[in-house]
BARO-695204 format. One line per field, with one value per atom (N, C-alpha, C): residue number from 0; residue in three letters; atom name; x, y, z. Coordinates in Angstrom, 1 decimal. Layout:
<recs>
resi: NUM,...
resn: ALA,...
name: CA,...
px: X,...
py: Y,...
pz: Z,...
</recs>
This chain:
<recs>
resi: 0,0,0,1,1,1,2,2,2,3,3,3,4,4,4,5,5,5,6,6,6,7,7,7,8,8,8,9,9,9,10,10,10,11,11,11,12,12,12,13,13,13,14,14,14,15,15,15,16,16,16,17,17,17,18,18,18,19,19,19,20,20,20,21,21,21,22,22,22,23,23,23,24,24,24,25,25,25,26,26,26,27,27,27,28,28,28,29,29,29,30,30,30,31,31,31,32,32,32,33,33,33,34,34,34,35,35,35,36,36,36,37,37,37,38,38,38,39,39,39,40,40,40,41,41,41,42,42,42,43,43,43,44,44,44,45,45,45,46,46,46,47,47,47,48,48,48,49,49,49,50,50,50,51,51,51,52,52,52,53,53,53,54,54,54,55,55,55,56,56,56,57,57,57,58,58,58,59,59,59,60,60,60,61,61,61,62,62,62,63,63,63,64,64,64,65,65,65,66,66,66,67,67,67,68,68,68,69,69,69,70,70,70,71,71,71,72,72,72,73,73,73,74,74,74,75,75,75,76,76,76,77,77,77,78,78,78,79,79,79,80,80,80,81,81,81,82,82,82,83,83,83,84,84,84,85,85,85,86,86,86,87,87,87,88,88,88,89,89,89,90,90,90,91,91,91,92,92,92,93,93,93,94,94,94,95,95,95,96,96,96,97,97,97,98,98,98,99,99,99,100,100,100,101,101,101,102,102,102,103,103,103,104,104,104,105,105,105,106,106,106,107,107,107,108,108,108,109,109,109,110,110,110,111,111,111,112,112,112,113,113,113,114,114,114,115,115,115,116,116,116,117,117,117,118,118,118,119,119,119,120,120,120,121,121,121,122,122,122,123,123,123,124,124,124,125,125,125,126,126,126,127,127,127,128,128,128,129,129,129,130,130,130,131,131,131,132,132,132,133,133,133,134,134,134,135,135,135,136,136,136,137,137,137,138,138,138,139,139,139,140,140,140,141,141,141,142,142,142,143,143,143,144,144,144,145,145,145,146,146,146,147,147,147,148,148,148,149,149,149,150,150,150,151,151,151,152,152,152,153,153,153,154,154,154
resn: MET,MET,MET,GLN,GLN,GLN,ASN,ASN,ASN,HIS,HIS,HIS,SER,SER,SER,SER,SER,SER,LEU,LEU,LEU,PRO,PRO,PRO,ARG,ARG,ARG,ASP,ASP,ASP,ASP,ASP,ASP,ALA,ALA,ALA,THR,THR,THR,VAL,VAL,VAL,ARG,ARG,ARG,SER,SER,SER,LEU,LEU,LEU,THR,THR,THR,ARG,ARG,ARG,GLN,GLN,GLN,LEU,LEU,LEU,ALA,ALA,ALA,VAL,VAL,VAL,GLY,GLY,GLY,LEU,LEU,LEU,ILE,ILE,ILE,ARG,ARG,ARG,ARG,ARG,ARG,HIS,HIS,HIS,ALA,ALA,ALA,ASP,ASP,ASP,PRO,PRO,PRO,VAL,VAL,VAL,PRO,PRO,PRO,GLY,GLY,GLY,ALA,ALA,ALA,ARG,ARG,ARG,ARG,ARG,ARG,LEU,LEU,LEU,GLN,GLN,GLN,PRO,PRO,PRO,GLN,GLN,GLN,PHE,PHE,PHE,ASP,ASP,ASP,PRO,PRO,PRO,ARG,ARG,ARG,ARG,ARG,ARG,ARG,ARG,ARG,HIS,HIS,HIS,ASP,ASP,ASP,ILE,ILE,ILE,ALA,ALA,ALA,GLN,GLN,GLN,HIS,HIS,HIS,ILE,ILE,ILE,ALA,ALA,ALA,ALA,ALA,ALA,ARG,ARG,ARG,LEU,LEU,LEU,GLY,GLY,GLY,GLU,GLU,GLU,HIS,HIS,HIS,LEU,LEU,LEU,SER,SER,SER,VAL,VAL,VAL,ALA,ALA,ALA,GLU,GLU,GLU,MET,MET,MET,ALA,ALA,ALA,THR,THR,THR,HIS,HIS,HIS,ALA,ALA,ALA,ASN,ASN,ASN,LEU,LEU,LEU,SER,SER,SER,THR,THR,THR,GLU,GLU,GLU,HIS,HIS,HIS,PHE,PHE,PHE,SER,SER,SER,ARG,ARG,ARG,LEU,LEU,LEU,PHE,PHE,PHE,ARG,ARG,ARG,ASN,ASN,ASN,THR,THR,THR,PHE,PHE,PHE,GLY,GLY,GLY,CYS,CYS,CYS,THR,THR,THR,PRO,PRO,PRO,HIS,HIS,HIS,ARG,ARG,ARG,HIS,HIS,HIS,LEU,LEU,LEU,VAL,VAL,VAL,GLU,GLU,GLU,GLN,GLN,GLN,ARG,ARG,ARG,LEU,LEU,LEU,GLN,GLN,GLN,ARG,ARG,ARG,VAL,VAL,VAL,CYS,CYS,CYS,GLU,GLU,GLU,LEU,LEU,LEU,MET,MET,MET,ASP,ASP,ASP,ALA,ALA,ALA,THR,THR,THR,ALA,ALA,ALA,ARG,ARG,ARG,PRO,PRO,PRO,LEU,LEU,LEU,ALA,ALA,ALA,GLU,GLU,GLU,ILE,ILE,ILE,ALA,ALA,ALA,GLY,GLY,GLY,ASP,ASP,ASP,THR,THR,THR,GLY,GLY,GLY,PHE,PHE,PHE,ALA,ALA,ALA,ASP,ASP,ASP,GLN,GLN,GLN,SER,SER,SER,HIS,HIS,HIS,LEU,LEU,LEU,THR,THR,THR,ARG,ARG,ARG,SER,SER,SER,PHE,PHE,PHE,LYS,LYS,LYS,ALA,ALA,ALA,ARG,ARG,ARG,PHE,PHE,PHE,GLY,GLY,GLY,GLU,GLU,GLU,PRO,PRO,PRO,PRO,PRO,PRO,ASN,ASN,ASN,ALA,ALA,ALA,TRP,TRP,TRP,ARG,ARG,ARG,LEU,LEU,LEU,ARG,ARG,ARG,HIS,HIS,HIS,GLU,GLU,GLU,ARG,ARG,ARG,SER,SER,SER,THR,THR,THR,ALA,ALA,ALA,PHE,PHE,PHE,GLN,GLN,GLN
name: N,CA,C,N,CA,C,N,CA,C,N,CA,C,N,CA,C,N,CA,C,N,CA,C,N,CA,C,N,CA,C,N,CA,C,N,CA,C,N,CA,C,N,CA,C,N,CA,C,N,CA,C,N,CA,C,N,CA,C,N,CA,C,N,CA,C,N,CA,C,N,CA,C,N,CA,C,N,CA,C,N,CA,C,N,CA,C,N,CA,C,N,CA,C,N,CA,C,N,CA,C,N,CA,C,N,CA,C,N,CA,C,N,CA,C,N,CA,C,N,CA,C,N,CA,C,N,CA,C,N,CA,C,N,CA,C,N,CA,C,N,CA,C,N,CA,C,N,CA,C,N,CA,C,N,CA,C,N,CA,C,N,CA,C,N,CA,C,N,CA,C,N,CA,C,N,CA,C,N,CA,C,N,CA,C,N,CA,C,N,CA,C,N,CA,C,N,CA,C,N,CA,C,N,CA,C,N,CA,C,N,CA,C,N,CA,C,N,CA,C,N,CA,C,N,CA,C,N,CA,C,N,CA,C,N,CA,C,N,CA,C,N,CA,C,N,CA,C,N,CA,C,N,CA,C,N,CA,C,N,CA,C,N,CA,C,N,CA,C,N,CA,C,N,CA,C,N,CA,C,N,CA,C,N,CA,C,N,CA,C,N,CA,C,N,CA,C,N,CA,C,N,CA,C,N,CA,C,N,CA,C,N,CA,C,N,CA,C,N,CA,C,N,CA,C,N,CA,C,N,CA,C,N,CA,C,N,CA,C,N,CA,C,N,CA,C,N,CA,C,N,CA,C,N,CA,C,N,CA,C,N,CA,C,N,CA,C,N,CA,C,N,CA,C,N,CA,C,N,CA,C,N,CA,C,N,CA,C,N,CA,C,N,CA,C,N,CA,C,N,CA,C,N,CA,C,N,CA,C,N,CA,C,N,CA,C,N,CA,C,N,CA,C,N,CA,C,N,CA,C,N,CA,C,N,CA,C,N,CA,C,N,CA,C,N,CA,C,N,CA,C,N,CA,C,N,CA,C,N,CA,C,N,CA,C,N,CA,C,N,CA,C,N,CA,C,N,CA,C,N,CA,C,N,CA,C,N,CA,C,N,CA,C,N,CA,C,N,CA,C,N,CA,C,N,CA,C,N,CA,C,N,CA,C,N,CA,C,N,CA,C,N,CA,C,N,CA,C,N,CA,C,N,CA,C,N,CA,C,N,CA,C
px: 0.8,0.0,0.9,0.5,1.3,0.9,1.9,1.6,1.5,0.4,0.1,0.5,1.2,1.6,2.7,3.4,4.4,3.9,2.6,1.9,1.6,1.7,1.4,-0.1,-0.4,-1.8,-2.3,-1.5,-2.0,-3.2,-4.1,-5.3,-5.0,-4.0,-3.7,-3.3,-2.6,-2.2,-3.4,-4.2,-5.4,-6.3,-6.5,-7.4,-6.8,-5.5,-4.8,-5.0,-4.8,-4.9,-6.3,-7.3,-8.7,-9.1,-8.6,-8.9,-8.3,-7.1,-6.5,-7.2,-7.7,-8.4,-9.8,-10.5,-11.8,-11.6,-10.6,-10.3,-10.0,-9.2,-8.9,-10.1,-11.0,-12.2,-13.2,-13.3,-14.1,-13.6,-12.3,-11.7,-11.9,-11.8,-11.9,-13.3,-14.3,-15.7,-16.7,-16.5,-17.6,-17.5,-18.7,-18.8,-18.2,-17.5,-17.0,-18.1,-19.2,-20.4,-21.5,-22.2,-23.3,-24.3,-24.7,-25.7,-25.1,-23.9,-23.3,-22.8,-22.9,-22.3,-21.1,-20.2,-19.0,-19.5,-18.9,-19.3,-18.6,-19.4,-19.0,-18.7,-17.7,-17.4,-18.5,-18.9,-20.0,-19.6,-20.4,-20.2,-20.6,-20.0,-20.5,-21.7,-22.6,-23.9,-23.7,-22.7,-22.6,-22.3,-21.4,-21.0,-22.2,-22.9,-24.1,-25.1,-25.3,-26.3,-25.7,-24.4,-23.9,-24.0,-23.8,-24.0,-25.4,-26.3,-27.8,-28.2,-27.7,-28.0,-27.5,-26.3,-25.6,-26.5,-26.9,-27.7,-29.1,-29.7,-31.0,-30.9,-29.8,-29.7,-29.4,-29.0,-28.7,-29.5,-30.7,-31.6,-31.9,-32.0,-32.4,-31.2,-30.0,-28.8,-28.2,-27.3,-26.6,-25.6,-25.7,-24.8,-24.3,-23.0,-22.4,-21.9,-21.6,-21.0,-19.6,-18.9,-17.6,-17.7,-18.7,-18.9,-19.3,-20.1,-20.5,-19.2,-18.4,-17.2,-16.2,-16.1,-15.2,-15.7,-17.0,-17.6,-17.3,-17.2,-16.9,-15.3,-14.5,-13.1,-12.6,-13.3,-13.0,-12.8,-12.2,-12.1,-13.5,-13.8,-15.1,-15.4,-14.4,-14.6,-14.9,-14.1,-14.3,-15.6,-15.9,-17.2,-18.4,-18.3,-19.4,-19.6,-18.5,-18.5,-19.2,-18.7,-19.2,-20.7,-21.0,-22.4,-23.3,-22.9,-23.8,-23.9,-22.9,-22.9,-23.8,-23.8,-24.5,-26.0,-26.2,-27.6,-28.3,-27.6,-28.3,-28.5,-28.0,-28.1,-27.0,-26.8,-25.8,-26.1,-25.1,-25.3,-26.3,-26.2,-27.1,-28.5,-28.7,-30.0,-30.7,-29.9,-30.4,-30.8,-29.9,-30.2,-31.5,-31.7,-33.0,-34.2,-34.0,-35.1,-35.5,-34.5,-34.7,-35.4,-35.0,-35.7,-37.1,-37.4,-38.7,-39.6,-39.0,-39.8,-40.2,-39.2,-39.5,-40.6,-40.5,-41.6,-42.9,-43.0,-44.3,-44.8,-43.9,-44.3,-44.8,-44.1,-44.5,-45.9,-46.0,-47.3,-48.5,-48.2,-49.2,-49.5,-48.6,-48.8,-49.1,-48.8,-49.0,-49.7,-50.1,-50.7,-49.7,-48.5,-47.5,-47.4,-47.0,-46.9,-45.7,-45.8,-44.7,-43.4,-43.4,-42.2,-41.4,-42.2,-41.6,-41.0,-41.8,-41.3,-40.1,-40.1,-38.9,-37.7,-37.8,-36.6,-36.1,-37.1,-36.7,-36.2,-36.3,-35.9,-34.7,-34.1,-32.9,-33.1,-34.3,-34.5,-34.3,-33.8,-33.4,-34.7,-35.8,-37.0,-38.2,-39.4,-40.6,-40.5,-40.0,-39.9,-39.0,-37.9,-37.0,-37.6,-38.3,-39.1,-40.1,-40.9,-41.9,-41.4,-40.3,-39.6,-39.2,-38.5,-38.0,-39.2,-40.2,-41.3,-42.1,-42.3,-43.0,-42.2,-40.9,-40.1,-40.1,-40.2,-40.2,-41.6,-42.7,-44.0,-45.0,-44.6,-45.5,-46.6,-46.6,-47.6,-46.9,-47.4,-46.9,-47.3,-46.5,-46.8,-48.2,-48.7,-50.1,-51.1,-51.0,-51.9,-51.8,-50.6,-50.3,-51.0,-50.8,-51.3,-52.9,-53.5,-55.0,-55.5,-54.8,-55.2,-55.1,-54.0,-53.7,-54.6,-55.0,-55.9,-57.3,-57.7,-59.0,-59.0,-57.9,-57.9,-57.8,-57.2,-57.2,-58.5,-59.2,-60.5,-61.5,-61.4,-62.4,-62.0,-60.9,-60.5,-61.1
py: -1.2,0.0,1.2,2.2,3.4,4.5,5.2,6.2,7.6,8.2,9.5,10.7,10.5,11.7,12.5,11.9,12.7,13.6,13.4,14.3,15.6,16.7,18.0,18.1,18.7,18.7,20.1,21.1,22.5,22.8,23.6,23.9,24.5,25.3,25.9,24.9,23.9,22.9,22.0,21.7,20.9,21.7,23.0,23.8,23.9,24.1,24.2,22.9,21.8,20.5,20.3,20.6,20.4,21.3,22.6,23.5,23.0,22.5,22.0,20.8,19.9,18.7,19.2,20.1,20.6,21.3,22.1,22.8,21.8,20.8,19.7,19.0,18.6,17.9,18.8,20.0,20.9,21.1,21.3,21.4,20.2,19.0,17.8,17.4,17.7,17.2,18.2,19.5,20.5,21.1,21.4,22.1,23.6,24.1,25.4,26.5,26.3,27.1,26.1,26.1,25.2,25.2,24.1,24.0,24.3,24.8,25.1,23.8,23.8,22.7,23.2,22.2,22.6,22.7,23.7,23.8,22.7,22.0,20.9,21.4,21.0,21.4,20.9,21.8,21.5,21.9,21.5,22.0,23.4,24.2,25.6,25.5,26.5,26.4,26.1,26.5,26.2,24.7,24.2,22.8,21.9,22.4,21.6,21.5,22.6,22.6,21.7,21.7,20.9,19.4,19.0,17.6,17.2,18.1,17.7,17.6,18.4,18.3,17.0,16.7,15.5,14.2,14.2,13.1,13.1,14.2,14.3,13.9,14.2,13.8,12.3,11.6,10.2,9.3,9.7,8.9,7.6,7.5,6.2,5.3,5.7,4.9,4.4,3.4,3.0,4.1,4.6,5.7,5.4,5.1,4.8,6.0,5.9,7.0,7.3,6.3,6.5,7.4,7.1,7.9,9.4,9.5,10.9,11.6,10.9,11.5,11.9,11.0,11.3,12.6,12.7,13.9,15.1,15.0,16.2,16.3,15.5,15.5,15.3,14.4,14.2,12.7,12.3,10.9,10.5,9.2,8.7,9.1,8.9,9.2,10.7,11.6,13.0,13.5,13.0,13.3,12.9,11.7,11.2,12.1,12.5,13.3,14.7,15.3,16.6,16.5,15.4,15.2,15.1,14.3,14.1,15.4,16.2,17.5,18.5,18.4,19.4,19.0,17.7,17.3,16.6,16.3,15.7,14.2,13.6,12.1,11.6,10.3,9.8,10.0,9.9,10.0,9.0,7.7,6.7,6.9,7.4,7.7,8.8,9.8,10.9,10.4,9.6,9.1,8.3,7.4,6.7,7.6,8.6,9.6,10.3,10.7,11.4,10.5,9.2,8.3,8.1,7.9,7.7,8.9,10.1,11.3,11.3,10.9,10.9,9.8,8.7,7.6,8.2,9.0,9.6,10.5,11.3,12.3,11.5,10.4,9.7,8.9,8.4,7.7,8.7,9.9,11.0,11.5,11.6,12.2,11.2,9.9,9.0,7.7,6.9,5.6,4.4,4.8,3.8,2.7,1.5,0.4,0.6,0.0,0.2,-0.4,-1.5,-2.1,-1.1,-0.4,0.6,1.8,2.2,3.3,2.9,1.7,1.2,1.3,0.8,0.8,2.3,3.2,4.6,5.4,4.9,5.6,4.9,4.0,3.4,2.2,1.7,0.5,-0.7,-1.8,-3.0,-3.6,-3.5,-4.1,-3.6,-4.0,-3.6,-4.0,-5.2,-5.7,-4.8,-4.4,-3.5,-2.2,-1.6,-0.4,-0.5,-1.6,-1.8,-1.9,-2.6,-2.7,-1.4,-0.6,0.7,1.6,1.6,2.5,2.2,0.9,0.5,0.9,0.7,1.1,2.6,3.4,4.8,5.4,4.9,5.5,4.6,3.4,2.5,1.8,2.0,1.3,1.0,0.0,-0.3,0.8,1.0,2.0,2.0,0.8,0.8,1.3,1.0,1.5,3.1,3.5,5.0,5.6,5.0,5.5,5.6,4.5,4.5,5.5,5.6,6.6,8.0,8.2,9.6,9.9,9.0,9.2,9.6,8.9,9.2,10.6,10.9,12.2,13.4,13.2,14.3,14.4,13.3,13.2,14.1,14.3,15.1,16.6,17.0,18.4,19.2
pz: 0.0,0.0,0.0,-0.8,-1.0,0.0,0.5,1.5,0.7,0.8,0.0,0.8,1.9,2.7,2.0,1.1,0.4,-0.7,-1.1,-2.2,-1.6,-2.4,-1.8,-1.5,-0.4,0.1,0.2,-0.2,0.0,-0.9,-0.5,-1.3,-2.6,-2.8,-4.0,-5.1,-4.7,-5.6,-6.1,-5.1,-5.4,-6.3,-6.0,-6.9,-8.3,-8.4,-9.7,-10.5,-9.9,-10.6,-11.0,-10.2,-10.5,-11.6,-11.7,-12.7,-14.1,-14.0,-15.2,-15.8,-14.9,-15.3,-15.9,-15.3,-15.8,-17.2,-17.3,-18.6,-19.7,-19.4,-20.4,-20.8,-19.9,-20.2,-21.1,-20.7,-21.5,-22.9,-23.1,-24.4,-25.2,-24.6,-25.4,-25.7,-24.9,-25.1,-25.4,-25.2,-25.4,-26.8,-27.3,-28.6,-28.4,-29.4,-29.3,-29.1,-29.8,-29.7,-29.6,-28.4,-28.3,-29.4,-29.9,-31.0,-32.4,-32.5,-33.8,-34.4,-35.7,-36.5,-37.3,-37.5,-38.3,-39.7,-40.4,-41.8,-42.6,-43.4,-44.2,-45.7,-46.3,-47.7,-48.6,-49.5,-50.4,-51.8,-52.8,-54.2,-54.3,-55.1,-55.3,-56.2,-56.2,-56.9,-58.4,-59.1,-60.5,-60.7,-59.8,-59.9,-59.5,-58.5,-58.1,-59.3,-59.9,-61.1,-62.2,-62.5,-63.5,-63.2,-61.9,-61.5,-61.6,-61.1,-61.2,-62.7,-63.6,-65.0,-65.6,-65.2,-65.7,-65.3,-64.1,-63.6,-64.3,-64.4,-65.1,-66.6,-67.2,-68.6,-68.8,-67.8,-67.9,-67.0,-66.7,-65.9,-66.4,-67.7,-68.4,-68.6,-68.3,-68.5,-67.2,-67.3,-66.1,-65.8,-64.5,-64.1,-62.7,-62.6,-61.4,-60.7,-59.4,-58.6,-59.2,-59.6,-60.2,-61.5,-62.3,-63.5,-63.1,-62.1,-61.7,-61.2,-60.4,-59.9,-61.0,-62.0,-63.1,-63.9,-64.0,-64.7,-63.9,-62.5,-61.7,-61.5,-62.1,-61.9,-60.5,-59.8,-58.4,-58.1,-57.1,-56.7,-56.2,-56.3,-55.9,-54.4,-53.5,-52.1,-51.9,-52.5,-52.3,-52.9,-54.1,-54.7,-53.8,-53.3,-52.5,-51.2,-50.6,-49.4,-49.7,-50.8,-51.2,-51.6,-52.3,-52.8,-51.6,-50.6,-49.4,-48.6,-48.5,-47.8,-48.6,-49.9,-50.8,-50.9,-51.3,-51.6,-50.4,-49.4,-48.2,-48.3,-49.3,-49.4,-50.3,-50.4,-51.2,-52.7,-53.5,-55.0,-55.5,-55.0,-55.5,-55.1,-53.8,-53.3,-54.1,-54.4,-55.2,-56.6,-57.2,-58.6,-58.5,-57.6,-57.5,-57.3,-56.4,-56.2,-57.5,-58.2,-59.5,-60.5,-60.5,-61.4,-61.0,-59.7,-59.2,-59.5,-59.4,-59.7,-61.2,-62.0,-63.5,-63.8,-63.0,-63.2,-62.9,-61.8,-61.4,-62.5,-63.1,-64.1,-65.3,-65.7,-66.9,-66.7,-65.4,-65.2,-65.1,-64.7,-64.6,-66.0,-66.9,-68.2,-69.3,-69.1,-70.2,-69.7,-70.6,-70.2,-70.6,-70.8,-71.2,-70.2,-70.6,-69.7,-68.7,-67.5,-66.6,-67.0,-67.7,-68.2,-69.1,-69.9,-70.8,-70.0,-69.1,-68.2,-67.4,-66.9,-66.2,-67.1,-68.3,-69.2,-69.5,-69.6,-70.0,-68.8,-67.6,-66.4,-65.7,-66.3,-65.7,-64.8,-64.7,-63.8,-64.7,-64.1,-64.8,-65.5,-64.8,-65.4,-64.5,-64.9,-64.1,-62.7,-62.4,-61.0,-60.2,-60.8,-60.1,-59.8,-60.8,-60.6,-59.5,-59.5,-58.5,-57.1,-56.9,-55.6,-55.1,-56.0,-55.6,-55.3,-56.1,-56.0,-54.7,-54.4,-53.2,-51.9,-52.0,-50.8,-50.6,-51.6,-51.4,-51.1,-51.8,-51.7,-50.9,-50.5,-49.7,-50.5,-51.8,-52.6,-54.0,-54.7,-56.1,-57.0,-58.1,-59.1,-59.7,-60.0,-60.5,-59.6,-58.3,-57.3,-57.2,-57.3,-57.2,-58.5,-59.6,-60.9,-60.8,-60.3,-60.2,-59.2,-58.1,-57.1,-57.6,-58.3,-58.8,-59.9,-60.8,-61.9,-61.3,-60.3,-59.6,-59.0,-58.3,-57.6,-58.6,-59.8,-60.8,-61.6,-61.6,-62.4,-61.7,-60.4,-59.6,-59.5,-60.1,-60.1,-61.2
</recs>
């Protein structure tokens, strides 16, 4: 058992060590400004627009994150980080959302079969479209189309 009588016991030393410990803990664990978020790097508005246009123009094609990154002259990792900071989701999630939005527009404006719409919007087939659509909207595309046709018929 160690004898602690050799350690300094004066109040000034204890207060000083306590203060140093508290300051170290605060610096390590506290936010510099409560509630403030660190600024995350993002695409500038012109580049954001260019990337969004590139995706929109290629909705019906296979478009990988690597191809998007190459278009932006960035590494895949850096592109993905900037994309997520700018658009609020991953590049793939954004691509799927844009495709599904286009599917809704086509179902609303035309009576084309779903298999045809699936092919034109970059889905592998009607089944792939249906799975993605149901996961996003909670109902299959045909049910959405019927419900939407009935709601617009009464307007």
